[in-house]
N, C-alpha and C positions, 0 to 999 in steps of 0.2 A: 504494499499499500505506499503511495506517494505522499509527500508533504502536502498537506491541504492549502488550498488558495486562501491567502490571508487579505482581507480587503479593510481599510479604514474608512469609516463613513463619518462624516462631520455635517452637524445641521448649522443652518444659518438663514436668517429672514431680516428684513429690514424693519419689522413692526414689533421690535423689543418693546416690552411694557414700560421698563425704567429709562432706558437710553436708546430710543429709536434711531435706526441708522448706525448703530455703534460698529458694526462689523466693517463698514467702508470708511470710518474715521480714519484719518491719516496719522502716521509716526514714522519717523526716518524716512520721509519721501514716498511711503507706500501705505495703501491700505492696510488696517489690521488684519484683514481676511487673508491678503496675500502673504504677510509674514506667517500666520498660522498655518496656510496650505503648504507653503515652503519647507517649513520645519517639519510638518507632518510627513511630506514626501520623503524626507531623509531618513525615515525610520528604517533600522535594520529587520529584515524579515517581513516587510510589506511587499505585497504584490501589486497593489493599486489603490488609489485614493478617490473617493467620490463624495462630491457635495450634495446634500440633500436639501433643497430649499423649497419654496412653494410654487405654485401656479399663478401667484398674484402678479399682476404686471410691475407692482413696487419692487419684486425681487428680481427683475429683469437685471438690473446692474450687479447684483449678487452673483447671478448665472454667468453675466458676462466676464467678472473679474475672474472666477474660477475657470472658465474656458479659455480666457487669455493666458492662463499658465499651464494649460494642458490637462487640467483636470475635469474628469467627467461629471456631468450634473444629472441629478434626477429631481424632478419636480413634481410634488403631490400636494395633497390637502393640508392646508395650513394648520387645521385643528388635530388633524392626526399624524402626530409625529413618528408613532410606532408604524403605521402604514407606510410613511415615507421611507422609514429605514429598510423595512422589508422590501419595497419596490427598489431601492437603490442597491440593496444586497442581491436581488434576484438579476439586475440589469447587469452587474459587475461579475456576476458568477462566483460570487463569495462563497466559501465553506466556512471560514471563520471570519466574524465581525468583531473589527475593534471599533467602540463608539466613543467619539469626543465631540466637543461642541466647539464652535467658531469663535465663542467669546473668551477663548484661551490662546491668545497671540504668543505666548511664552512657553506653550507645550514643548517638552523636551523629548526629542526623537530617541535619545539613548534610553531614557526611562520607558518609553512605549515600547522600545524594542526589548528591554528587559521584560516586560509585562506577556510580550508575544511568547519569548523564549521559555519563560516559567510555564505559560500555558500549555504549550507543546510538549514540554517535558511531563507535564500532568496527563497528557493523552495516553500515556504508557500505563497509567495506573489502572487498577480495576476496584470499582469503575472509573472511567475518565473523568476528569474535571468538565463541569459544565459552565462555570462562570468564575471569573477572576478580575479584580479591579485593583487601581492603585489606591493606596490608603489615604483617603482625604483628611483623616484626622492626624496624620503624622508628615503629609507634605502641605505646602501652601496650596490652597485652591488657584486653580489655573494649571495645574498639571494632570487634572483628572482624565482617566481612560478605563475602559471596561472591554473585556473580550469574551466571546461567547460563540457556540455555533449557530450557523445560519438557520439550522432546523428549529432551534429554540425561537428564534425570532420570528419564524413563519407561524409556530404554534402560537406564541403571544398575539401575533396580528390577527390570527383567526378566532381566539379565544377570548382575549382581554376585553372587558365591559367597564371596568371602573376607568373613569376619565383621566385620572392620575397615571394609570397603567399607560394609556395611550399617549399621553403629553411626554412623559419621562421615560418609555422605551422599555427599561429594564426591570422595574419593579415586579413585573409578572414573573420573573425568573427567580430574583433574590429574595423575594417574599415568599416563596415556597420551597424551603431548605428540605422539606420532606420528600420532595420530587426529584429536585436537581441538586447535585453535588456542587457546592459553593467552595472555592479555594479562600483560604487565608487571605486578606487583604494585602498586596505587596507593599510592605513597609521598607524604609530604609536600612541599608547594611550598616551595621556598626563595626568599627568605627568610621570605616573609610568613607561611606556615602552619607554621614551625618555632618550637616553644617553646624558652625558655632555661631547661630544667630537666635537671639533671645525671642521666644514667641513664634519660631518658625512655623508651626502648624497654623497659627492664628492668621498668618498672612495670606492677603489676597492679591492673587495675580491674575485672576480673571478680570473681565470687563462687564459690570452691571450697571453702573453709576458713573457719573463725571469724574469723581474723584478715583475711581479704579482707572479709568482712562489717563488721568494724569499721571498715575504712578507707573503704569504699563508704558506709556509713551516716554517717560523719562529713563525707564530702563532700556528700552529699544534703542533710544537715541545715544546712551551712554556707552552702550555694549557693541553695537553692530559696526561702527567704523573699524575698530580694532580687532573683531573677533566674530565674523558672521555666523559661526558655527557655535556660539555660545550655548553653554547648558545651564541648568536651574541654579547649580552651585555658583556660577559666575554673577547671577543675580543676587545671590546671598552676599557674595564679596562687596558688590556695589552698595549694598545697603548697609553693611558694616562701615562703607566708607562715609555714607550719607544716612545716617540713623533717623535723621529728620523726615526722610522720605517715608518711613514706616507710618508715620503718622497721617500722611495725605488721606488713607482710605481707612483708617483704623475704625472708624464711626459706621462704616457699612456693613451690613448684615446679609448673611448668605439667604437667598430665597429658599424657602422648605417646600416640600411636596405637598400636594393638597391633602 
């Protein structure tokens, strides 16, 4: 049996409730979405990247941005994110799906690659892994990723009735530990992978509100000129040098599931 086809699917739309148009806001001369997709495409172990957006005309610029980078685009119902992911996975011929969101311009390809490698290693177990994620309680928000087989995505798309399960894609899987084998969330390796930064797990490197955008813009513009392939630990180093930056979005709270 050959290695399964691994496809990363990212979701994006212009009509974000808290910061409309955020994915196309500029930083270091490019839209945030372009930074996100370029970084994601460098992930080791990925066979393809797809952007899942809506059929709304407001999202035509989102689709155009991705297509301009050579990224395939799937367009579906704005209200049914789960259905969009299932359609994107089918279009790409995915066997394993890596789910990310486009409000994470600082996503780390090495960390996502580690997630993929760990999951593939778990396919040799009996029973094999069904779901694995990056531990968002140990890393800053904005590095998040999940991986699972496409067959489970299709099952969820066919059966999920709860609006939160259709909006957030994976709760159908991780809320059923009696049916699916959930791996322990991927945490930093100690000591080499741990950054000496106070309150690391409380950091927000995703973009939901204007304060988030200001922090991420500063990080991109500080890091890209000297090191286009920077990783999450390079962000930590910049924040150690500029501790006042950590206060920029400290008051922003993560949106919770319904």
